[in-house]
GUVOMAR-732178 format. One line per field, with one value per residue: chain; x, y, z of N, C-alpha, C in turn; residue in three letters; residue number from 0. Coordinates in steps of 0.02 Angstrom, whole numbers, plus 32768, in hexadecimal, padded with zeros to 4 digits. Layout:
<nodes>
c <- A; ...
n.east <- X; ...
n.north <- Y; ...
n.up <- Z; ...
ca.east <- X; ...
ca.north <- Y; ...
ca.up <- Z; ...
c.east <- X; ...
c.north <- Y; ...
c.up <- Z; ...
r <- Ala; ...
k <- NUM; ...
</nodes>
This chain:
<nodes>
c <- A; A; A; A; A; A; A; A; A; A; A; A; A; A; A; A; A; A; A; A; A; A; A; A; A; A; A; A; A; A; A; A; A; A; A; A; A; A; A; A; A; A; A; A; A; A; A; A; A; A; A; A; A; A; A; A; A; A; A; A; A; A; A; A; A; A; A; A; A; A; A; A; A; A; A; A; A; A; A; A; A; A; A; A; A; A; A; A; A; A; A; A; A; A; A; A; A; A; A; A; A; A; A; A; A; A; A; A; A; A; A; A; A; A; A; A; A; A; A; A; A; A; A; A; A; A; A; A; A; A; A; A; A; A; A; A; A; A; A; A; A; A; A; A; A; A; A; A; A; A; A; A; A; A; A; A; A; A; A; A; A; A; A; A; A; A; A; A; A; A; A; A; A; A; A; A; A; A; A; A; A; A; A; A; A; A; A; A; A; A; A; A; A; A; A; A; A; A; A; A; A; A; A; A; A; A; A; A; A; A; A; A; A; A; A; A; A; A; A; A; A; A; A; A; A; A; A; A; A; A; A; A; A; A; A; A; A; A; A
n.east <- 802A; 8022; 7FFB; 7FBF; 7F3B; 7F10; 7E9B; 7E81; 7E6A; 7E32; 7E27; 7DD0; 7DEB; 7D7C; 7D2D; 7D0D; 7D50; 7D79; 7D60; 7DAA; 7DD3; 7E05; 7E64; 7EAF; 7F24; 7F4B; 7FE3; 7FF1; 7F6A; 7EC6; 7E76; 7DE2; 7D8F; 7CEE; 7C5F; 7BEB; 7BEE; 7C53; 7C6C; 7CEA; 7D4B; 7DAA; 7DF1; 7E2C; 7E88; 7ED8; 7F10; 7F59; 7FB8; 7FFC; 7FCF; 7F6F; 7F64; 7F6E; 7EFC; 7EEB; 7F1E; 7F79; 7FE2; 8029; 80A8; 80DE; 8109; 8147; 8134; 80E0; 8098; 80B7; 8106; 8145; 80F7; 814F; 81AD; 8160; 8143; 81C2; 81CC; 8170; 80E9; 8070; 8005; 7F77; 7F1D; 7E77; 7E15; 7E79; 7EEC; 7F5C; 7FF3; 7FCD; 800C; 8079; 80CA; 8094; 8100; 8151; 80FE; 80FC; 8182; 8187; 8141; 81A1; 81F5; 8239; 828D; 8330; 8364; 8352; 8397; 83AF; 83A0; 833A; 82E0; 82B6; 8276; 8209; 81C6; 81A6; 814F; 80E2; 80B9; 8094; 8028; 7FD5; 7FB8; 7F88; 7FC9; 804B; 8036; 801E; 808B; 80D4; 8075; 801F; 7FE3; 7F6F; 7F1F; 7EE6; 7E65; 7DEB; 7DF0; 7E6D; 7EBF; 7EA7; 7EE2; 7F65; 7F7B; 7F78; 7FE0; 804B; 8051; 807A; 80FB; 8149; 816C; 811D; 80F6; 8078; 7FEA; 7F83; 7EE4; 7E75; 7DD3; 7DD9; 7D82; 7D35; 7CC9; 7CD9; 7CAF; 7C4A; 7C8F; 7D15; 7D21; 7D1B; 7D92; 7DF2; 7DE2; 7E09; 7E90; 7EB7; 7EA9; 7F0F; 7F80; 7F82; 7F92; 8012; 8059; 804B; 8007; 7F61; 7F02; 7E64; 7DF6; 7D50; 7CBB; 7C6D; 7C27; 7C04; 7C62; 7CD6; 7CC8; 7CC8; 7D4A; 7D92; 7DF1; 7DDF; 7D6B; 7D30; 7CAF; 7C8D; 7C3B; 7C0D; 7C8F; 7CB2; 7CD9; 7C62; 7C43; 7C9A; 7CEA; 7D05; 7D11; 7CB9; 7C62; 7C23; 7BEA; 7B86; 7B30; 7A91; 7A6D; 7AD8; 7ACE; 7A53; 7A73; 7AE6; 7AF3; 7A86; 7A2D; 7A5D; 7AE9
n.north <- 7FC4; 806B; 80E6; 80FC; 8111; 8118; 810D; 8199; 8238; 82DD; 8384; 8423; 8499; 847A; 842D; 8396; 8369; 82FC; 8254; 81CE; 8189; 810F; 80D5; 8098; 80B8; 806C; 8055; 8099; 80A3; 80F3; 8145; 817D; 81F9; 821B; 8283; 82EF; 83A5; 83DD; 8361; 8336; 831F; 8377; 839D; 8324; 8313; 8385; 8362; 82F0; 832B; 8374; 83ED; 83F9; 83D6; 833A; 82F2; 8273; 81CC; 8187; 81A7; 815A; 814E; 80F1; 8095; 80E7; 8147; 81DA; 8231; 82A2; 82EB; 837C; 83E0; 83FA; 8396; 8327; 833E; 8329; 82A1; 8271; 8299; 82FD; 838C; 83CC; 8450; 8473; 84EB; 8512; 856E; 85AD; 860E; 86A9; 871C; 86F2; 86AC; 8626; 85CE; 85EF; 85C7; 853C; 851F; 853D; 84D3; 8473; 848C; 8444; 83F2; 83C0; 83B8; 8416; 8448; 83E7; 8363; 830E; 835E; 83B2; 8354; 8333; 83AD; 83B9; 834D; 8379; 83E7; 83A6; 835C; 83C7; 8427; 84AA; 84F0; 84F6; 8549; 85BE; 85DD; 864C; 869E; 86FD; 86AD; 86D3; 870F; 86AE; 8638; 85DF; 8554; 8548; 8570; 8506; 849C; 84CA; 84C4; 8439; 8413; 8456; 8410; 8394; 83B0; 839E; 831E; 82B0; 8218; 81FD; 825C; 82D6; 8308; 8389; 83A7; 83B8; 83D4; 843E; 84C4; 84C0; 84B7; 8436; 83FC; 841A; 83D8; 8352; 8350; 8367; 82F4; 8295; 82B5; 8297; 820D; 81F1; 821E; 81C0; 814B; 815E; 8140; 8181; 8180; 81A6; 8207; 823B; 82BC; 82E7; 8338; 831C; 8295; 822F; 8235; 8223; 81A1; 8155; 8167; 812A; 80A8; 8080; 80B5; 8124; 8155; 81E7; 8224; 82A5; 82A6; 8220; 8180; 812D; 80D1; 8061; 8027; 7FE2; 8055; 8033; 7FDC; 8030; 8092; 804B; 8031; 803E; 808F; 80E6; 8123; 8167; 81C1; 8209; 820F; 823B; 81D9; 81A0; 8170
n.up <- 8000; 7FD1; 800C; 80AD; 811C; 81C1; 8239; 823E; 8287; 8287; 82BD; 82B8; 8320; 839F; 8353; 8303; 826D; 8224; 824B; 8287; 820D; 8197; 8110; 8078; 7FF2; 7F63; 7F08; 7E66; 7E49; 7E38; 7EB5; 7F02; 7F66; 7F92; 7FB6; 800E; 8019; 80A0; 80D3; 80F3; 8095; 8056; 80C8; 80E7; 807C; 8092; 810C; 80EA; 8099; 80F5; 8125; 8186; 8233; 8289; 82F9; 832C; 82FD; 826D; 81DE; 8155; 80DA; 805A; 80B9; 8115; 81A7; 81A0; 81E9; 8239; 81E7; 8193; 810E; 809D; 80A6; 808B; 8006; 7FD1; 7FE7; 7F8D; 7F83; 7F42; 7F2A; 7ED5; 7EFD; 7F41; 7EEB; 7E98; 7EAD; 7E6F; 7E52; 7E3D; 7E0E; 7DCA; 7D38; 7CC9; 7CB4; 7D23; 7D8C; 7D75; 7D8C; 7E14; 7E47; 7E4A; 7EB2; 7F17; 7ED5; 7EA1; 7E25; 7DC1; 7D56; 7CFD; 7C7F; 7CA4; 7CE9; 7C83; 7C33; 7C86; 7C8A; 7C03; 7BFA; 7C48; 7BFC; 7B89; 7BB7; 7BD3; 7B5D; 7B51; 7BB5; 7B86; 7B19; 7B5C; 7BA9; 7BD6; 7C0A; 7C88; 7D16; 7D5A; 7CFB; 7CB1; 7C7C; 7CE5; 7CCB; 7C8D; 7CF6; 7D4D; 7D07; 7D0F; 7D99; 7DB1; 7D5C; 7D99; 7E13; 7DE3; 7DBC; 7E2A; 7E22; 7E58; 7EB3; 7EDD; 7EB8; 7EFD; 7EDD; 7EE9; 7ED4; 7E3F; 7DD5; 7DF8; 7DD8; 7D4E; 7C9F; 7C4F; 7BDF; 7BFB; 7C74; 7C4D; 7C04; 7C69; 7CB8; 7C5C; 7C55; 7CD7; 7CD4; 7C77; 7CBC; 7D23; 7CD9; 7CAC; 7D1C; 7D97; 7E37; 7E6D; 7EDA; 7EED; 7F10; 7EFC; 7ECA; 7E5E; 7E53; 7DFA; 7D8F; 7DDB; 7E11; 7D9D; 7D77; 7DDB; 7E2A; 7EAD; 7F2A; 7FA9; 8016; 806A; 80F8; 8160; 819A; 81A6; 8160; 8107; 80A6; 803B; 7FA7; 7F02; 7E78; 7E11; 7E53; 7EB5; 7E64; 7E29; 7E8F; 7ED6; 7F44; 7F4D; 7ED0; 7EE1; 7F48; 7F1F; 7E95; 7E51; 7E30; 7DBE; 7D58
ca.east <- 8000; 804C; 7FE5; 7F94; 7F1D; 7EFA; 7E7B; 7E90; 7E3C; 7E49; 7DF8; 7DD5; 7DD8; 7D59; 7D02; 7D2B; 7D47; 7D84; 7D5B; 7DBF; 7DCF; 7E3C; 7E61; 7EF0; 7F28; 7F7B; 800C; 7FDB; 7F22; 7EA1; 7E48; 7DBB; 7D65; 7CB4; 7C33; 7BCE; 7C16; 7C5A; 7C73; 7D2E; 7D76; 7DE3; 7E18; 7E54; 7EC1; 7F05; 7F34; 7F8A; 7FEF; 801F; 7FB6; 7F46; 7F82; 7F48; 7EED; 7EF8; 7F27; 7FB9; 7FE6; 8068; 80B4; 810F; 8122; 8165; 8104; 80E7; 8064; 80CE; 8136; 812E; 80E1; 8184; 81CD; 8133; 814E; 8201; 81C0; 814A; 80A3; 8065; 7FBE; 7F57; 7EEC; 7E35; 7E18; 7EB3; 7F24; 7F98; 8013; 7FAC; 8038; 80B1; 80BA; 808A; 8141; 8167; 80D4; 8114; 81C2; 8179; 812D; 81DD; 8224; 8261; 82B9; 8375; 837B; 832E; 83C0; 83C0; 8373; 8300; 82B0; 829A; 8247; 81CC; 81A4; 8189; 8116; 80AA; 80A2; 8072; 7FE6; 7FAE; 7FD2; 7F76; 7FFC; 8083; 8023; 801A; 80C1; 80EB; 803B; 8015; 7FB1; 7F31; 7EF8; 7ECE; 7E23; 7DEA; 7E07; 7EB5; 7EDF; 7EA4; 7F17; 7FA5; 7F80; 7F8A; 8023; 807B; 8059; 80A0; 8141; 816D; 8179; 8101; 80DF; 8030; 7FD1; 7F43; 7EBE; 7E3C; 7D9E; 7DF5; 7D4F; 7D0B; 7CBD; 7CEA; 7C7B; 7C4B; 7CC3; 7D55; 7D22; 7D2F; 7DD9; 7E19; 7DE1; 7E33; 7ED5; 7EC2; 7EB4; 7F50; 7FB2; 7F85; 7FAD; 805A; 8079; 8042; 7FCD; 7F35; 7ECD; 7E38; 7DBA; 7D28; 7C73; 7C4D; 7C2E; 7BFF; 7CA4; 7D08; 7CC0; 7CDD; 7D94; 7DB3; 7DF7; 7DC3; 7D48; 7D18; 7C7D; 7C92; 7C01; 7C1B; 7CD1; 7CBC; 7CD0; 7C26; 7C41; 7CD6; 7CE4; 7D21; 7CE9; 7C84; 7C31; 7BFC; 7BC2; 7B4D; 7B08; 7A55; 7A6D; 7B0A; 7AAF; 7A20; 7A90; 7B1C; 7AF6; 7A47; 7A0A; 7A7A; 7B31
ca.north <- 8000; 80A6; 8118; 80DC; 813C; 80EA; 812C; 81E1; 8267; 8322; 83B5; 846B; 84AD; 8444; 840B; 835D; 836A; 82B7; 8228; 8188; 816C; 80E3; 80BC; 8093; 80C6; 803F; 8075; 8090; 80A6; 8130; 813E; 81BA; 8207; 8243; 8295; 8331; 83DB; 83D7; 831B; 832C; 830A; 83A5; 8398; 82E7; 8320; 83B5; 833D; 82C5; 8354; 8392; 8430; 83F5; 83AB; 82FE; 82EA; 822C; 81A3; 8189; 81A8; 813B; 8152; 80BE; 8077; 8119; 816E; 8220; 8254; 82E3; 8307; 83BB; 83D8; 83F8; 8354; 82F8; 8348; 8308; 8258; 8260; 82AB; 8341; 839B; 8403; 8460; 848D; 8532; 8519; 8587; 85BF; 864E; 86D0; 874F; 86D2; 868E; 85DD; 85AD; 85F9; 859B; 84F7; 851B; 853D; 848F; 8449; 84B0; 8417; 83CA; 83D8; 83A8; 8443; 845A; 83A8; 834B; 82EF; 8393; 83C7; 831F; 8339; 83E9; 83A7; 8320; 83A3; 8410; 8378; 834F; 8405; 8452; 84F0; 8510; 8506; 8584; 85F9; 85D3; 868C; 86C5; 8702; 867B; 86F3; 8725; 8672; 8620; 85AE; 8513; 854B; 8571; 84C2; 8477; 84E1; 84AA; 83F2; 8411; 846B; 83D8; 8360; 83C3; 8383; 82D8; 828A; 81D3; 8203; 82A0; 82E2; 8336; 83A0; 83C5; 83D3; 83E9; 8473; 8501; 84B9; 84A2; 83ED; 83E8; 841D; 83A3; 8314; 8355; 8360; 82AE; 8272; 82C1; 8270; 81C8; 81EE; 8224; 8180; 811B; 816A; 8124; 81A7; 816E; 81E0; 820A; 826E; 82D4; 8301; 833A; 82FD; 824F; 8202; 8234; 8208; 8158; 8139; 816A; 810D; 8061; 8078; 80F1; 8127; 8189; 8209; 8249; 82C6; 8295; 81D8; 8157; 8104; 809C; 8059; 7FF4; 7FF7; 8089; 8012; 7FC1; 8065; 80B4; 8021; 8026; 8068; 80C1; 8119; 8149; 8194; 81F4; 8231; 820E; 824F; 819E; 8186; 817E
ca.up <- 8000; 7FCC; 803C; 80DE; 814E; 81F6; 8273; 823C; 82A5; 827E; 82D8; 82B1; 8363; 83C2; 8323; 82E1; 8225; 820E; 8285; 8286; 81CA; 8182; 80CC; 8058; 7FAB; 7F43; 7ED6; 7E20; 7E43; 7E45; 7EED; 7F09; 7F9F; 7F7E; 7FED; 800A; 8037; 80E8; 80E8; 810B; 805E; 804F; 8105; 80E1; 8051; 80B4; 8140; 80C9; 807F; 812D; 8133; 81C2; 8266; 829A; 8340; 833B; 82C1; 824C; 8195; 813D; 8092; 8047; 80F6; 8142; 81CD; 818E; 820E; 8253; 81B8; 8175; 80C9; 806B; 80AA; 8069; 7FBF; 7FC1; 7FE5; 7F51; 7F8A; 7F28; 7F29; 7EB1; 7F30; 7F30; 7ED8; 7E6A; 7ED5; 7E48; 7E63; 7E09; 7DF3; 7DA7; 7CF7; 7CC8; 7CBD; 7D68; 7DB5; 7D6D; 7DAE; 7E5C; 7E58; 7E50; 7EDF; 7F40; 7EAA; 7E9A; 7DE2; 7D93; 7D1C; 7CDC; 7C4B; 7CC4; 7CF8; 7C42; 7C1F; 7CAD; 7C72; 7BC1; 7C07; 7C5E; 7BC4; 7B5B; 7BD5; 7BD2; 7B27; 7B5C; 7BDE; 7B5A; 7AF2; 7B87; 7BD8; 7BF2; 7C20; 7CD0; 7D27; 7D70; 7CC1; 7C8E; 7C8E; 7D1B; 7CB2; 7C83; 7D38; 7D68; 7CE5; 7D2A; 7DDD; 7DAC; 7D3F; 7DCD; 7E42; 7DC1; 7DB6; 7E64; 7E12; 7E90; 7EAC; 7EE3; 7EB2; 7F1E; 7EB4; 7F10; 7EAB; 7E01; 7DA5; 7E15; 7DB2; 7D08; 7C70; 7C44; 7BB0; 7C1E; 7CA6; 7C29; 7BF3; 7CA6; 7CCD; 7C2D; 7C68; 7D14; 7CBD; 7C57; 7CF2; 7D45; 7CA9; 7CA9; 7D57; 7DD5; 7E5F; 7E74; 7F0D; 7ED0; 7F33; 7EC6; 7ED4; 7E24; 7E67; 7DC0; 7D6E; 7E09; 7E16; 7D5D; 7D73; 7E16; 7E3A; 7EF0; 7F3F; 7FEE; 801F; 80AA; 8112; 81A0; 81B5; 81AE; 8124; 8111; 8074; 8012; 7F74; 7EC1; 7E57; 7DEC; 7E83; 7ED3; 7E31; 7E19; 7ECB; 7ED2; 7F79; 7F39; 7E99; 7EFC; 7F73; 7F02; 7E4C; 7E35; 7E17; 7D7F; 7D4E
c.east <- 802C; 803B; 7FB3; 7F7C; 7EFD; 7EDD; 7E83; 7E57; 7E5A; 7E13; 7E05; 7DBD; 7DB9; 7D2E; 7D29; 7D1C; 7D4D; 7D85; 7D6F; 7DB8; 7E0E; 7E31; 7EA8; 7EEB; 7F5F; 7FA2; 7FF2; 7F91; 7F07; 7E70; 7E23; 7D97; 7D2C; 7C89; 7C1A; 7BFF; 7C18; 7C64; 7CB9; 7D5F; 7DB4; 7E0F; 7E45; 7E92; 7EF2; 7F2E; 7F69; 7FC5; 8014; 8007; 7F87; 7F67; 7F52; 7F3B; 7EFB; 7EFE; 7F6B; 7FB0; 8029; 806B; 80ED; 8131; 8140; 812E; 8111; 80B7; 8079; 8100; 811C; 811F; 811A; 81A9; 81A2; 813A; 818E; 81F8; 8199; 80FF; 809A; 801A; 7FAE; 7F1A; 7EA8; 7E3A; 7E55; 7EF1; 7F63; 7FB4; 7FFF; 7FD9; 8074; 809A; 80AD; 80CC; 815A; 813E; 80ED; 8157; 81B8; 8163; 8167; 820F; 824E; 8293; 82FE; 8390; 835E; 8357; 83D5; 838E; 8334; 82CA; 828E; 8267; 8205; 81A4; 8182; 814C; 80D8; 808E; 8082; 802D; 7FB8; 7FC9; 7FC1; 7FAA; 803A; 8075; 8028; 8052; 80D9; 80B2; 8037; 7FDA; 7F6D; 7F05; 7EDA; 7E87; 7E26; 7E03; 7E52; 7EDB; 7EDD; 7ED9; 7F5B; 7FB0; 7F96; 7FD1; 8059; 8087; 8083; 80EA; 816A; 8181; 815E; 80F5; 8093; 801D; 7F8C; 7F1E; 7E7E; 7E0C; 7DB8; 7DC1; 7D25; 7D06; 7CCB; 7CAE; 7C82; 7C83; 7D08; 7D5A; 7D37; 7D79; 7E05; 7E1B; 7E08; 7E7D; 7EE6; 7ED0; 7EFA; 7F88; 7FBB; 7FA4; 7FF9; 807F; 8071; 8002; 7FA4; 7F05; 7EA3; 7DFF; 7D90; 7CDE; 7C4D; 7C55; 7C2D; 7C42; 7CD8; 7D04; 7CD4; 7D29; 7DB6; 7DB7; 7DD6; 7DA4; 7D32; 7CE7; 7C84; 7C51; 7C13; 7C5A; 7CDE; 7CB3; 7C96; 7C1F; 7C84; 7CCA; 7D06; 7CF4; 7CAE; 7C4D; 7C05; 7BD1; 7B85; 7B1F; 7ACD; 7A55; 7AA0; 7AEF; 7A7E; 7A3E; 7AC0; 7B1A; 7AB5; 7A20; 7A27; 7AC4; 7B3B
c.north <- 803E; 80D9; 80F7; 810F; 810E; 8111; 8177; 820B; 82AD; 8351; 83FA; 8488; 8471; 841A; 83D2; 8360; 8325; 828B; 81E1; 8168; 8145; 80CE; 80B9; 80A5; 809A; 8065; 8065; 8095; 80ED; 8121; 8180; 81BC; 8233; 8250; 82DB; 8365; 83D3; 8391; 830C; 8319; 8336; 83A3; 835A; 82F4; 8351; 8392; 8311; 82ED; 837A; 83D7; 8433; 83C5; 8372; 82FD; 82A2; 8207; 81AD; 818B; 818B; 8141; 8123; 80A1; 80A7; 8140; 81B8; 824C; 829A; 8304; 8348; 83B3; 83D1; 83B5; 831F; 8300; 8325; 82BC; 8243; 826C; 82F3; 834D; 83D4; 8417; 8474; 84D7; 8544; 8534; 8596; 8601; 8680; 8706; 8734; 86B6; 8643; 85B9; 85B4; 85CD; 8553; 84ED; 8519; 84F7; 8461; 8465; 8482; 83EE; 83EA; 83CD; 83D6; 845A; 841C; 8396; 832C; 8323; 83AA; 8393; 8324; 8377; 83DA; 837A; 8349; 83CB; 83E6; 8366; 838B; 8434; 849B; 8514; 8521; 8544; 85C4; 85FB; 8613; 86B7; 86C5; 86D7; 8699; 870B; 86EA; 8660; 85EE; 856A; 8511; 854C; 852C; 8496; 848A; 84C6; 8461; 83EC; 8424; 8433; 83A0; 8370; 83AF; 833B; 82AA; 8240; 81D0; 824D; 82A4; 8318; 8348; 83C7; 83E1; 83EA; 8424; 84B0; 84FC; 84A4; 8457; 83D6; 83E8; 83E8; 8361; 8315; 834A; 8317; 8282; 827A; 829B; 8228; 81C1; 81F2; 81E1; 814A; 8121; 8157; 814A; 8191; 81AD; 81D5; 8247; 827C; 82F9; 8300; 831E; 82B2; 8220; 81FC; 8214; 81BC; 8136; 8135; 813E; 80C1; 8052; 80B9; 80EA; 8161; 81A5; 822C; 8263; 82AB; 824B; 81B5; 8127; 80CC; 809B; 8022; 800C; 802D; 806B; 7FF9; 7FF9; 808A; 808C; 8014; 8057; 809F; 80F9; 8143; 817C; 81CF; 8223; 8238; 8222; 8215; 8180; 8196; 8191
c.up <- 8000; 8003; 806B; 8111; 8182; 8231; 8277; 8259; 829F; 8297; 82BC; 82F4; 8387; 8392; 8301; 8296; 8207; 824C; 8273; 8240; 81BA; 813A; 80B0; 800E; 7F8D; 7F0D; 7E90; 7E15; 7E46; 7E7E; 7EF5; 7F4B; 7F88; 7FBB; 7FE5; 8024; 8083; 8101; 8103; 80D4; 8059; 808D; 8103; 80B6; 8071; 80EA; 8121; 80AD; 80B5; 8141; 8170; 81F3; 8278; 82E5; 8357; 82F9; 82A2; 8200; 8182; 80F2; 8081; 8084; 8128; 8165; 81BF; 81B5; 8223; 8224; 819A; 812B; 8096; 806B; 8088; 801D; 7FA9; 7FBC; 7FA8; 7F57; 7F74; 7F21; 7EFA; 7EDB; 7F15; 7F1E; 7EAF; 7E8D; 7EAD; 7E62; 7E2D; 7DEA; 7DCD; 7D64; 7CFE; 7CD6; 7D06; 7D99; 7DB1; 7D90; 7DFA; 7E73; 7E64; 7E82; 7F0A; 7F16; 7EA4; 7E53; 7DAD; 7D58; 7CF5; 7CA6; 7C68; 7CD3; 7CB8; 7C29; 7C44; 7C99; 7C2F; 7BC9; 7C1B; 7C24; 7B8D; 7B75; 7BCE; 7B9C; 7B30; 7B86; 7BB5; 7B31; 7B1B; 7BBB; 7BF9; 7C0C; 7C6D; 7CE3; 7D3A; 7D37; 7C9A; 7CA5; 7CC7; 7D06; 7CA7; 7CC5; 7D58; 7D49; 7D02; 7D71; 7DDD; 7D90; 7D71; 7DFF; 7E23; 7DBC; 7DF4; 7E5A; 7E49; 7E7F; 7EB4; 7EDF; 7ED2; 7EF8; 7ED9; 7EE3; 7E68; 7DCF; 7DBD; 7DE8; 7D68; 7CDE; 7C62; 7C15; 7BD1; 7C54; 7C86; 7C18; 7C30; 7CBC; 7C9B; 7C3E; 7CA8; 7D03; 7C9F; 7C8B; 7D15; 7D18; 7CA4; 7CE9; 7D98; 7DF7; 7E6C; 7EAF; 7EFD; 7F00; 7F00; 7ED7; 7E99; 7E2C; 7E2B; 7D9C; 7D9A; 7E0D; 7DD5; 7D58; 7DA5; 7E14; 7E7C; 7F06; 7F87; 7FF3; 8066; 80BA; 8157; 81C1; 81BE; 816B; 8131; 80DE; 804F; 7FE0; 7F34; 7EA4; 7E32; 7E1B; 7E9F; 7EA1; 7E1D; 7E54; 7ECC; 7F07; 7F6A; 7F00; 7EB3; 7F23; 7F4F; 7EB7; 7E2B; 7E17; 7DD9; 7D7F; 7D05
r <- Unk; Unk; Unk; Unk; Unk; Unk; Unk; Unk; Unk; Unk; Unk; Unk; Unk; Unk; Unk; Unk; Unk; Unk; Unk; Unk; Unk; Unk; Unk; Unk; Unk; Unk; Unk; Unk; Unk; Unk; Unk; Unk; Unk; Unk; Unk; Unk; Unk; Unk; Unk; Unk; Unk; Unk; Unk; Unk; Unk; Unk; Unk; Unk; Unk; Unk; Unk; Unk; Unk; Unk; Unk; Unk; Unk; Unk; Unk; Unk; Unk; Unk; Unk; Unk; Unk; Unk; Unk; Unk; Unk; Unk; Unk; Unk; Unk; Unk; Unk; Unk; Unk; Unk; Unk; Unk; Unk; Unk; Unk; Unk; Unk; Unk; Unk; Unk; Unk; Unk; Unk; Unk; Unk; Unk; Unk; Unk; Unk; Unk; Unk; Unk; Unk; Unk; Unk; Unk; Unk; Unk; Unk; Unk; Unk; Unk; Unk; Unk; Unk; Unk; Unk; Unk; Unk; Unk; Unk; Unk; Unk; Unk; Unk; Unk; Unk; Unk; Unk; Unk; Unk; Unk; Unk; Unk; Unk; Unk; Unk; Unk; Unk; Unk; Unk; Unk; Unk; Unk; Unk; Unk; Unk; Unk; Unk; Unk; Unk; Unk; Unk; Unk; Unk; Unk; Unk; Unk; Unk; Unk; Unk; Unk; Unk; Unk; Unk; Unk; Unk; Unk; Unk; Unk; Unk; Unk; Unk; Unk; Unk; Unk; Unk; Unk; Unk; Unk; Unk; Unk; Unk; Unk; Unk; Unk; Unk; Unk; Unk; Unk; Unk; Unk; Unk; Unk; Unk; Unk; Unk; Unk; Unk; Unk; Unk; Unk; Unk; Unk; Unk; Unk; Unk; Unk; Unk; Unk; Unk; Unk; Unk; Unk; Unk; Unk; Unk; Unk; Unk; Unk; Unk; Unk; Unk; Unk; Unk; Unk; Unk; Unk; Unk; Unk; Unk; Unk; Unk; Unk; Unk; Unk; Unk; Unk; Unk; Unk; Unk
k <- 0; 1; 2; 3; 4; 5; 6; 7; 8; 9; 10; 11; 12; 13; 14; 15; 16; 17; 18; 19; 20; 21; 22; 23; 24; 25; 26; 27; 28; 29; 30; 31; 32; 33; 34; 35; 36; 37; 38; 39; 40; 41; 42; 43; 44; 45; 46; 47; 48; 49; 50; 51; 52; 53; 54; 55; 56; 57; 58; 59; 60; 61; 62; 63; 64; 65; 66; 67; 68; 69; 70; 71; 72; 73; 74; 75; 76; 77; 78; 79; 80; 81; 82; 83; 84; 85; 86; 87; 88; 89; 90; 91; 92; 93; 94; 95; 96; 97; 98; 99; 100; 101; 102; 103; 104; 105; 106; 107; 108; 109; 110; 111; 112; 113; 114; 115; 116; 117; 118; 119; 120; 121; 122; 123; 124; 125; 126; 127; 128; 129; 130; 131; 132; 133; 134; 135; 136; 137; 138; 139; 140; 141; 142; 143; 144; 145; 146; 147; 148; 149; 150; 151; 152; 153; 154; 155; 156; 157; 158; 159; 160; 161; 162; 163; 164; 165; 166; 167; 168; 169; 170; 171; 172; 173; 174; 175; 176; 177; 178; 179; 180; 181; 182; 183; 184; 185; 186; 187; 188; 189; 190; 191; 192; 193; 194; 195; 196; 197; 198; 199; 200; 201; 202; 203; 204; 205; 206; 207; 208; 209; 210; 211; 212; 213; 214; 215; 216; 217; 218; 219; 220; 221; 222; 223; 224; 225; 226; 227; 228; 229; 230; 231; 232; 233; 234; 235; 236; 237; 238
</nodes>
């Protein structure tokens, strides 16, 4: 198991945001967390990336306990996140944003770095077209592409994607999920938080449903997308 979450509890003050959740992410797979707003999905990703402190439980990455490890050390190990709301550096160019994604790398003047940059620009041709454009002047869809591309520049073993389809038109949503599939096919493990449950379950090898900070159902994406209770609650009765 590449990423293991065991009995994780996280608070905001006295409020329990996550209560005793446990799950794993197998290397090479796409795992998704789905649930309503406030279910604890984003808090889970923030905790895994080191931005929220753990009240109880443990997090392990490739067998290493990272529960108390700072965020930049997790990036060095191979955990990278494209945050909710894109979070690009709006005053920097596309190229500068991509370079910032690789801030922990020591090989930025090597052929390997150039190969990774070329990979990102191949995945996102629009970014290559706008390589010198200021990120804040780009559309929402372009900024989402940049956020994912920046996370990939850290050369992660697992990428944490938080609501990558948020606010995007249907055509762009399909494009983003196609890119997620390609990223996974190229060997990067994906942990996806997504409110578009239908798309998330179609993309996922394994899925977990969060409700008020607890995992209430787990199964393969195919299994949960075919479950009548899941359809009624999250898929509008259809996938």
